[in-house]
C-alpha positions as protocol buffer text, in pm:
chain_id: "A"
residue {
  index: 1
  type: UNK
  ca { x: 5159 y: -5409 z: -2167 }
}
residue {
  index: 2
  type: UNK
  ca { x: 4973 y: -5685 z: -2347 }
}
residue {
  index: 3
  type: UNK
  ca { x: 5156 y: -5613 z: -2673 }
}
residue {
  index: 4
  type: UNK
  ca { x: 5495 y: -5595 z: -2500 }
}
residue {
  index: 5
  type: UNK
  ca { x: 5454 y: -5924 z: -2318 }
}
residue {
  index: 6
  type: UNK
  ca { x: 5322 y: -6094 z: -2633 }
}
residue {
  index: 7
  type: UNK
  ca { x: 5622 y: -5966 z: -2830 }
}
residue {
  index: 8
  type: UNK
  ca { x: 5859 y: -6154 z: -2598 }
}
residue {
  index: 9
  type: UNK
  ca { x: 5643 y: -6465 z: -2588 }
}
residue {
  index: 10
  type: UNK
  ca { x: 5492 y: -6411 z: -2244 }
}
residue {
  index: 11
  type: UNK
  ca { x: 5127 y: -6422 z: -2143 }
}
residue {
  index: 12
  type: UNK
  ca { x: 4994 y: -6126 z: -1948 }
}
residue {
  index: 13
  type: UNK
  ca { x: 4763 y: -6185 z: -1653 }
}
residue {
  index: 14
  type: UNK
  ca { x: 4615 y: -5880 z: -1483 }
}
residue {
  index: 15
  type: UNK
  ca { x: 4511 y: -5916 z: -1120 }
}
residue {
  index: 16
  type: UNK
  ca { x: 4325 y: -5607 z: -997 }
}
residue {
  index: 17
  type: UNK
  ca { x: 4375 y: -5452 z: -656 }
}
residue {
  index: 18
  type: UNK
  ca { x: 4237 y: -5143 z: -484 }
}
residue {
  index: 19
  type: UNK
  ca { x: 4477 y: -4863 z: -402 }
}
residue {
  index: 20
  type: UNK
  ca { x: 4268 y: -4757 z: -105 }
}
residue {
  index: 21
  type: UNK
  ca { x: 4271 y: -5109 z: 42 }
}
residue {
  index: 22
  type: UNK
  ca { x: 4627 y: -5236 z: 98 }
}
residue {
  index: 23
  type: UNK
  ca { x: 4501 y: -5585 z: 184 }
}
residue {
  index: 24
  type: UNK
  ca { x: 4401 y: -5627 z: -181 }
}
residue {
  index: 25
  type: UNK
  ca { x: 4759 y: -5575 z: -302 }
}
residue {
  index: 26
  type: UNK
  ca { x: 4877 y: -5848 z: -64 }
}
residue {
  index: 27
  type: UNK
  ca { x: 4606 y: -6080 z: -194 }
}
residue {
  index: 28
  type: UNK
  ca { x: 4692 y: -5996 z: -556 }
}
residue {
  index: 29
  type: UNK
  ca { x: 5064 y: -6061 z: -498 }
}
residue {
  index: 30
  type: UNK
  ca { x: 4989 y: -6396 z: -334 }
}
residue {
  index: 31
  type: UNK
  ca { x: 4760 y: -6490 z: -625 }
}
residue {
  index: 32
  type: UNK
  ca { x: 5021 y: -6384 z: -880 }
}
residue {
  index: 33
  type: UNK
  ca { x: 5293 y: -6594 z: -717 }
}
residue {
  index: 34
  type: UNK
  ca { x: 5069 y: -6903 z: -736 }
}
residue {
  index: 35
  type: UNK
  ca { x: 5073 y: -6864 z: -1117 }
}
residue {
  index: 36
  type: UNK
  ca { x: 5454 y: -6914 z: -1120 }
}
residue {
  index: 37
  type: UNK
  ca { x: 5514 y: -6593 z: -1317 }
}
residue {
  index: 38
  type: UNK
  ca { x: 5834 y: -6493 z: -1494 }
}
residue {
  index: 39
  type: UNK
  ca { x: 5796 y: -6150 z: -1330 }
}
residue {
  index: 40
  type: UNK
  ca { x: 5537 y: -5934 z: -1158 }
}
residue {
  index: 41
  type: UNK
  ca { x: 5472 y: -5564 z: -1204 }
}
residue {
  index: 42
  type: UNK
  ca { x: 5276 y: -5326 z: -987 }
}
residue {
  index: 43
  type: UNK
  ca { x: 5218 y: -4956 z: -974 }
}
residue {
  index: 44
  type: UNK
  ca { x: 5120 y: -4681 z: -736 }
}
residue {
  index: 45
  type: UNK
  ca { x: 5143 y: -4860 z: -402 }
}
residue {
  index: 46
  type: UNK
  ca { x: 5453 y: -4791 z: -192 }
}
residue {
  index: 47
  type: UNK
  ca { x: 5662 y: -5089 z: -86 }
}
residue {
  index: 48
  type: UNK
  ca { x: 5576 y: -5042 z: 281 }
}
residue {
  index: 49
  type: UNK
  ca { x: 5228 y: -5174 z: 195 }
}
residue {
  index: 50
  type: UNK
  ca { x: 5348 y: -5498 z: 30 }
}
residue {
  index: 51
  type: UNK
  ca { x: 5696 y: -5565 z: 167 }
}
residue {
  index: 52
  type: UNK
  ca { x: 5566 y: -5861 z: 369 }
}
residue {
  index: 53
  type: UNK
  ca { x: 5546 y: -6051 z: 38 }
}
residue {
  index: 54
  type: UNK
  ca { x: 5911 y: -5992 z: -58 }
}
residue {
  index: 55
  type: UNK
  ca { x: 6049 y: -6303 z: 117 }
}
residue {
  index: 56
  type: UNK
  ca { x: 5811 y: -6531 z: -75 }
}
residue {
  index: 57
  type: UNK
  ca { x: 5908 y: -6365 z: -404 }
}
residue {
  index: 58
  type: UNK
  ca { x: 6278 y: -6387 z: -319 }
}
residue {
  index: 59
  type: UNK
  ca { x: 6244 y: -6758 z: -232 }
}
residue {
  index: 60
  type: UNK
  ca { x: 6056 y: -6824 z: -560 }
}
residue {
  index: 61
  type: UNK
  ca { x: 6310 y: -6622 z: -761 }
}
residue {
  index: 62
  type: UNK
  ca { x: 6036 y: -6405 z: -910 }
}
residue {
  index: 63
  type: UNK
  ca { x: 6142 y: -6046 z: -981 }
}
residue {
  index: 64
  type: UNK
  ca { x: 5913 y: -5750 z: -918 }
}
residue {
  index: 65
  type: UNK
  ca { x: 5915 y: -5437 z: -1136 }
}
residue {
  index: 66
  type: UNK
  ca { x: 5747 y: -5135 z: -981 }
}
residue {
  index: 67
  type: UNK
  ca { x: 5619 y: -4821 z: -1147 }
}
residue {
  index: 68
  type: UNK
  ca { x: 5530 y: -4484 z: -1001 }
}
residue {
  index: 69
  type: UNK
  ca { x: 5575 y: -4583 z: -636 }
}
residue {
  index: 70
  type: UNK
  ca { x: 5813 y: -4310 z: -523 }
}
residue {
  index: 71
  type: UNK
  ca { x: 6161 y: -4361 z: -383 }
}
residue {
  index: 72
  type: UNK
  ca { x: 6251 y: -4726 z: -416 }
}
residue {
  index: 73
  type: UNK
  ca { x: 6550 y: -4930 z: -306 }
}
residue {
  index: 74
  type: UNK
  ca { x: 6630 y: -5190 z: -569 }
}
residue {
  index: 75
  type: UNK
  ca { x: 6731 y: -5542 z: -472 }
}
residue {
  index: 76
  type: UNK
  ca { x: 6761 y: -5884 z: -632 }
}
residue {
  index: 77
  type: UNK
  ca { x: 6383 y: -5912 z: -596 }
}
residue {
  index: 78
  type: UNK
  ca { x: 6268 y: -5555 z: -674 }
}
residue {
  index: 79
  type: UNK
  ca { x: 6476 y: -5521 z: -989 }
}
residue {
  index: 80
  type: UNK
  ca { x: 6346 y: -5200 z: -1148 }
}
residue {
  index: 81
  type: UNK
  ca { x: 6154 y: -4885 z: -1065 }
}
residue {
  index: 82
  type: UNK
  ca { x: 5993 y: -4705 z: -1356 }
}
residue {
  index: 83
  type: UNK
  ca { x: 5886 y: -4345 z: -1318 }
}
residue {
  index: 84
  type: UNK
  ca { x: 6106 y: -4210 z: -1041 }
}
residue {
  index: 85
  type: UNK
  ca { x: 6072 y: -3890 z: -842 }
}
residue {
  index: 86
  type: UNK
  ca { x: 6309 y: -3726 z: -1091 }
}
residue {
  index: 87
  type: UNK
  ca { x: 6071 y: -3805 z: -1378 }
}
residue {
  index: 88
  type: UNK
  ca { x: 5768 y: -3656 z: -1207 }
}
residue {
  index: 89
  type: UNK
  ca { x: 5966 y: -3353 z: -1088 }
}
residue {
  index: 90
  type: UNK
  ca { x: 6064 y: -3279 z: -1449 }
}
residue {
  index: 91
  type: UNK
  ca { x: 5701 y: -3310 z: -1555 }
}
residue {
  index: 92
  type: UNK
  ca { x: 5597 y: -3081 z: -1269 }
}
residue {
  index: 93
  type: UNK
  ca { x: 5849 y: -2817 z: -1376 }
}
residue {
  index: 94
  type: UNK
  ca { x: 5734 y: -2831 z: -1738 }
}
residue {
  index: 95
  type: UNK
  ca { x: 5370 y: -2788 z: -1632 }
}
residue {
  index: 96
  type: UNK
  ca { x: 5457 y: -2509 z: -1388 }
}
residue {
  index: 97
  type: UNK
  ca { x: 5650 y: -2325 z: -1659 }
}
residue {
  index: 98
  type: UNK
  ca { x: 5358 y: -2369 z: -1902 }
}
residue {
  index: 99
  type: UNK
  ca { x: 5115 y: -2231 z: -1643 }
}
residue {
  index: 100
  type: UNK
  ca { x: 5340 y: -1933 z: -1566 }
}
residue {
  index: 101
  type: UNK
  ca { x: 5392 y: -1846 z: -1932 }
}
residue {
  index: 102
  type: UNK
  ca { x: 5031 y: -1904 z: -2038 }
}
residue {
  index: 103
  type: UNK
  ca { x: 4890 y: -1699 z: -1750 }
}
residue {
  index: 104
  type: UNK
  ca { x: 5125 y: -1410 z: -1823 }
}
residue {
  index: 105
  type: UNK
  ca { x: 5285 y: -1449 z: -1481 }
}
residue {
  index: 106
  type: UNK
  ca { x: 4960 y: -1368 z: -1300 }
}
residue {
  index: 107
  type: UNK
  ca { x: 4780 y: -1701 z: -1278 }
}
residue {
  index: 108
  type: UNK
  ca { x: 4586 y: -1835 z: -987 }
}
residue {
  index: 109
  type: UNK
  ca { x: 4578 y: -2215 z: -987 }
}
residue {
  index: 110
  type: UNK
  ca { x: 4403 y: -2480 z: -781 }
}
residue {
  index: 111
  type: UNK
  ca { x: 4637 y: -2773 z: -725 }
}
residue {
  index: 112
  type: UNK
  ca { x: 4447 y: -3096 z: -660 }
}
residue {
  index: 113
  type: UNK
  ca { x: 4688 y: -3336 z: -495 }
}
residue {
  index: 114
  type: UNK
  ca { x: 4683 y: -3687 z: -351 }
}
residue {
  index: 115
  type: UNK
  ca { x: 5007 y: -3708 z: -150 }
}
residue {
  index: 116
  type: UNK
  ca { x: 4914 y: -4048 z: -3 }
}
residue {
  index: 117
  type: UNK
  ca { x: 5083 y: -4181 z: -318 }
}
residue {
  index: 118
  type: UNK
  ca { x: 5449 y: -4085 z: -249 }
}
residue {
  index: 119
  type: UNK
  ca { x: 5533 y: -4044 z: -617 }
}
residue {
  index: 120
  type: UNK
  ca { x: 5254 y: -3788 z: -650 }
}
residue {
  index: 121
  type: UNK
  ca { x: 5378 y: -3598 z: -346 }
}
residue {
  index: 122
  type: UNK
  ca { x: 5705 y: -3544 z: -533 }
}
residue {
  index: 123
  type: UNK
  ca { x: 5509 y: -3393 z: -824 }
}
residue {
  index: 124
  type: UNK
  ca { x: 5302 y: -3171 z: -593 }
}
residue {
  index: 125
  type: UNK
  ca { x: 5606 y: -3030 z: -412 }
}
residue {
  index: 126
  type: UNK
  ca { x: 5802 y: -2970 z: -732 }
}
residue {
  index: 127
  type: UNK
  ca { x: 5512 y: -2793 z: -906 }
}
residue {
  index: 128
  type: UNK
  ca { x: 5443 y: -2566 z: -611 }
}
residue {
  index: 129
  type: UNK
  ca { x: 5813 y: -2489 z: -556 }
}
residue {
  index: 130
  type: UNK
  ca { x: 5870 y: -2395 z: -920 }
}
residue {
  index: 131
  type: UNK
  ca { x: 5567 y: -2165 z: -931 }
}
residue {
  index: 132
  type: UNK
  ca { x: 5665 y: -1999 z: -602 }
}
residue {
  index: 133
  type: UNK
  ca { x: 6028 y: -1952 z: -710 }
}
residue {
  index: 134
  type: UNK
  ca { x: 5959 y: -1839 z: -1066 }
}
residue {
  index: 135
  type: UNK
  ca { x: 5637 y: -1638 z: -1049 }
}
residue {
  index: 136
  type: UNK
  ca { x: 5582 y: -1384 z: -772 }
}
residue {
  index: 137
  type: UNK
  ca { x: 5256 y: -1279 z: -940 }
}
residue {
  index: 138
  type: UNK
  ca { x: 5112 y: -1632 z: -936 }
}
residue {
  index: 139
  type: UNK
  ca { x: 4944 y: -1823 z: -657 }
}
residue {
  index: 140
  type: UNK
  ca { x: 4877 y: -2190 z: -587 }
}
residue {
  index: 141
  type: UNK
  ca { x: 4579 y: -2302 z: -378 }
}
residue {
  index: 142
  type: UNK
  ca { x: 4632 y: -2662 z: -261 }
}
residue {
  index: 143
  type: UNK
  ca { x: 4339 y: -2904 z: -236 }
}
residue {
  index: 144
  type: UNK
  ca { x: 4425 y: -3241 z: -87 }
}
residue {
  index: 145
  type: UNK
  ca { x: 4228 y: -3547 z: -191 }
}
residue {
  index: 146
  type: UNK
  ca { x: 4235 y: -3898 z: -54 }
}
residue {
  index: 147
  type: UNK
  ca { x: 4294 y: -4232 z: -222 }
}
residue {
  index: 148
  type: UNK
  ca { x: 3937 y: -4336 z: -143 }
}
residue {
  index: 149
  type: UNK
  ca { x: 3806 y: -4013 z: -294 }
}
residue {
  index: 150
  type: UNK
  ca { x: 3991 y: -4048 z: -624 }
}
residue {
  index: 151
  type: UNK
  ca { x: 3926 y: -4419 z: -666 }
}
residue {
  index: 152
  type: UNK
  ca { x: 3553 y: -4369 z: -609 }
}
residue {
  index: 153
  type: UNK
  ca { x: 3525 y: -4084 z: -860 }
}
residue {
  index: 154
  type: UNK
  ca { x: 3479 y: -3817 z: -593 }
}
residue {
  index: 155
  type: UNK
  ca { x: 3761 y: -3591 z: -707 }
}
residue {
  index: 156
  type: UNK
  ca { x: 3558 y: -3393 z: -959 }
}
residue {
  index: 157
  type: UNK
  ca { x: 3296 y: -3287 z: -704 }
}
residue {
  index: 158
  type: UNK
  ca { x: 3565 y: -3178 z: -458 }
}
residue {
  index: 159
  type: UNK
  ca { x: 3744 y: -2979 z: -727 }
}
residue {
  index: 160
  type: UNK
  ca { x: 3425 y: -2808 z: -848 }
}
residue {
  index: 161
  type: UNK
  ca { x: 3336 y: -2716 z: -489 }
}
residue {
  index: 162
  type: UNK
  ca { x: 3684 y: -2571 z: -429 }
}
residue {
  index: 163
  type: UNK
  ca { x: 3669 y: -2370 z: -751 }
}
residue {
  index: 164
  type: UNK
  ca { x: 3329 y: -2233 z: -650 }
}
residue {
  index: 165
  type: UNK
  ca { x: 3470 y: -2130 z: -310 }
}
residue {
  index: 166
  type: UNK
  ca { x: 3776 y: -1973 z: -477 }
}
residue {
  index: 167
  type: UNK
  ca { x: 3662 y: -1821 z: -809 }
}
residue {
  index: 168
  type: UNK
  ca { x: 3995 y: -1638 z: -842 }
}
residue {
  index: 169
  type: UNK
  ca { x: 4150 y: -1978 z: -922 }
}
residue {
  index: 170
  type: UNK
  ca { x: 4102 y: -1997 z: -1298 }
}
residue {
  index: 171
  type: UNK
  ca { x: 4348 y: -2278 z: -1358 }
}
residue {
  index: 172
  type: UNK
  ca { x: 4362 y: -2636 z: -1236 }
}
residue {
  index: 173
  type: UNK
  ca { x: 4653 y: -2876 z: -1207 }
}
residue {
  index: 174
  type: UNK
  ca { x: 4643 y: -3226 z: -1068 }
}
residue {
  index: 175
  type: UNK
  ca { x: 4916 y: -3475 z: -996 }
}
residue {
  index: 176
  type: UNK
  ca { x: 4735 y: -3739 z: -1204 }
}
residue {
  index: 177
  type: UNK
  ca { x: 4510 y: -3640 z: -1493 }
}
residue {
  index: 178
  type: UNK
  ca { x: 4260 y: -3927 z: -1459 }
}
residue {
  index: 179
  type: UNK
  ca { x: 4147 y: -3782 z: -1125 }
}
residue {
  index: 180
  type: UNK
  ca { x: 3943 y: -3525 z: -1318 }
}
residue {
  index: 181
  type: UNK
  ca { x: 3657 y: -3570 z: -1564 }
}
residue {
  index: 182
  type: UNK
  ca { x: 3484 y: -3343 z: -1809 }
}
residue {
  index: 183
  type: UNK
  ca { x: 3595 y: -3037 z: -1999 }
}
residue {
  index: 184
  type: UNK
  ca { x: 3973 y: -3007 z: -1976 }
}
residue {
  index: 185
  type: UNK
  ca { x: 4025 y: -2676 z: -2154 }
}
residue {
  index: 186
  type: UNK
  ca { x: 4197 y: -2523 z: -1854 }
}
residue {
  index: 187
  type: UNK
  ca { x: 4341 y: -2837 z: -1701 }
}
residue {
  index: 188
  type: UNK
  ca { x: 4720 y: -2833 z: -1702 }
}
């Protein structure tokens, strides 16, 4: 992002927020608007969490570009949505097909999912649906994580515990790779 903004003569300012604490996205959006930006981008947090800031952005004429937030209605303020449900559903199908082929149609997979992010819920559903429709000899064991769990680094412990409880699951898929740490030899 830094290189892209520099290439068009803009300065990039990153204002962090915490996915598990919606108040921080509101604070970050307010802070960003005080900088009189040309545009603002955000990712991961659905509009319902920050829509209270839209009138201020509309009044200031500052566009917002969102990424990976799930279904999004575009407007004169929210001008683009990058990484739609369709994109993640295609990725889910590719990974499901890889799992099916690589496991010889007999794989057992633990699916770590964080559906509190709507865009990730689309991935989770598409992956599971493709495996169920295309591989009667395969199984998917869902494991649902929380935003607080993944942002605090607790996903790995939950996954290891689930794999120990279900040793028949010899594969792992997650809706966002950074949720997992360590050896990724069998991570789809």
